[in-house]
C-alpha positions, 0 to 999 in steps of 0.5 A: 544470472544474479544480475538478470532482470525478471521484466522489461524496462517499461514494465519495470518503470511502470511498476516503480511509478505505481508502487510509489503512488500506492505507497504514498496513497496507502500511507495517507489513508492509514494515517487518516484511518488510525486517526479516526477521520469521520470523512472515511466512515462510509468507506468501512463495512460496520456490522450490525451488531456493533451498532446495536451494542450500546455499551461500547459501540464507539469503541468497536467502531474505533477498533475497526478504524485502527484495523483498516488503518493497519491494513493500509500500512501493511499494503503500503509495506508490500508495495515498498518491497514491489518498488524495490524490486522494480527499482532493481529491475530498471537498474539492471535493464539500464545496465544491460543496455550499456553492456550490449551496445 
């Protein structure tokens, strides 16, 4: 039972393609957020108290950029695991296909 797959070949291939795309996209977003890209400013929810605190308002926004960037890297890591599981399922489905015929 160790060689059994948990999903069919089409679902495994779809999961593999989506996870590769998600890892690339989330890694790039993580890089752009941690470098404080100005174009991503509108994609963050900045609390009002960050804007009214004049002493360190910019540092609060940079900390928020870093937090969102790290969350993107964590999500990319989760998609790496999903991609590995999908790749394993693709391989097991191909192997089972050869064994049955």
